[in-house]
C-alpha positions in Angstrom: -48.2 -37.3 -30.1 -46.0 -35.8 -27.5 -47.3 -38.2 -24.7 -46.9 -41.2 -27.1 -43.3 -40.0 -27.6 -42.8 -39.5 -23.8 -44.0 -43.0 -23.1 -41.9 -44.7 -25.7 -38.8 -43.1 -24.4 -39.8 -43.6 -20.8 -40.7 -47.4 -21.4 -37.7 -48.1 -23.5 -35.4 -46.3 -21.1 -36.9 -48.3 -18.0 -35.6 -51.4 -20.0 -32.4 -50.2 -20.8 -31.7 -49.3 -17.1 -32.7 -53.0 -16.4 -30.5 -54.5 -19.0 -27.4 -51.9 -18.4 -27.3 -52.7 -14.5 -26.6 -56.5 -15.2 -23.0 -56.1 -16.6 -22.4 -53.0 -14.2 -23.4 -55.1 -11.3 -25.8 -52.3 -10.2 -28.1 -54.9 -8.0 -29.9 -51.9 -6.4 -31.3 -51.3 -9.7 -32.5 -54.8 -10.2 -36.3 -55.6 -10.4 -35.6 -59.4 -10.3 -32.8 -61.5 -8.4 -32.1 -63.3 -11.6 -30.0 -61.7 -14.4 -31.7 -63.7 -17.1 -35.0 -62.7 -16.1 -33.8 -59.1 -15.7 -32.4 -59.1 -19.2 -35.6 -60.6 -20.8 -37.9 -58.1 -19.1 -35.7 -55.3 -20.2 -35.7 -56.5 -23.9 -39.5 -57.0 -23.7 -39.9 -53.3 -22.4 -37.7 -52.2 -25.2 -39.3 -54.2 -28.1 -42.8 -53.7 -26.8 -42.2 -49.9 -26.5 -41.2 -49.6 -30.0 -43.8 -52.1 -31.2 -46.5 -50.1 -29.8 -45.3 -46.9 -30.9 -44.8 -47.6 -34.5 -47.7 -50.1 -35.0 -50.2 -47.5 -33.9 -52.6 -46.8 -36.8 -52.6 -43.0 -36.2 -48.9 -42.8 -36.4 -49.0 -41.3 -40.2 -51.0 -38.2 -39.1 -48.7 -35.3 -39.5 -47.7 -34.0 -36.0 -45.6 -30.9 -35.1 -43.3 -31.6 -32.3 -40.4 -29.1 -32.7 -36.7 -30.1 -31.9 -36.5 -28.2 -28.5 -39.8 -29.9 -27.2 -38.6 -33.3 -28.5 -35.3 -32.6 -26.6 -37.3 -31.8 -23.4 -39.7 -34.8 -23.6 -36.6 -36.9 -24.2 -34.6 -35.6 -21.1 -37.9 -35.9 -19.1 -38.7 -39.3 -19.8 -35.1 -40.7 -19.3 -34.9 -38.9 -15.9 -38.3 -40.0 -14.9 -37.3 -43.6 -16.1 -34.5 -43.6 -13.7 -36.3 -42.2 -10.8 -38.9 -44.6 -11.2 -36.6 -47.5 -11.6 -34.7 -46.5 -8.4 -37.8 -46.0 -6.3 -39.7 -49.1 -7.5 -36.4 -51.3 -7.0 -35.9 -49.8 -3.6 -39.7 -50.7 -2.7 -39.6 -54.3 -4.5 -36.1 -55.0 -2.5 -37.4 -53.8 0.7 -39.8 -56.7 0.9 -36.7 -59.0 0.5 -35.0 -57.2 3.5 -33.5 -53.9 3.3 -29.9 -54.0 2.0 -28.3 -51.4 3.7 -24.4 -51.9 3.4 -22.1 -51.3 6.2 -18.5 -50.4 5.3 -15.5 -52.3 6.5 -13.6 -50.4 9.3 -10.8 -48.5 7.7 -12.0 -49.2 4.0 -13.0 -46.4 1.6 -16.9 -46.3 1.5 -18.2 -46.6 -2.2 -19.4 -43.2 -3.6 -22.1 -42.2 -6.2 -23.4 -44.9 -8.5 -21.0 -47.5 -7.1 -23.2 -47.6 -4.0 -25.9 -49.1 -6.0 -23.8 -52.4 -6.4 -24.5 -53.1 -2.8 -27.7 -51.3 -1.8 -30.8 -49.7 -3.4 -31.2 -46.0 -3.5 -33.2 -45.9 -0.4 -30.5 -48.0 1.4 -28.0 -45.5 0.1 -30.0 -42.6 1.5 -30.4 -44.3 4.8 -26.9 -45.4 5.0 -25.5 -41.7 4.2 -28.0 -40.2 6.8 -26.5 -42.7 9.4 -23.0 -41.8 8.6 -23.7 -38.1 8.7 -25.4 -38.8 12.1 -22.5 -40.7 13.5 -20.1 -37.8 12.3 -21.8 -35.3 14.2 -21.9 -37.5 17.3 
């Protein structure tokens, strides 16, 4: 039951990240170039996860997942879903050309999650490493 709950939250969170990245314009977290395809994929992940979880025939068996264990599983699943999303999107988008942004001279460079509007997680890491290397030189 614990693994089932983890998978439910992981898959549903993966879908939520895909949908939430559309209005936030975090293209570094997009699996697809089209926002419509992205939205449909996210909805299918969410609906599919819940449909699988609640239509399983063994779901009525009494299981004992305590509150603290459930919280731990929930947190582990949403963090894992984010990490997998960021890594998978970086790998997929690398096939289309690594989107490392170069800041405009004199302009404030984006920080934190804002970086994902212009680049992937790996692109942001590479960009930060280059920036740190330039400051040391």
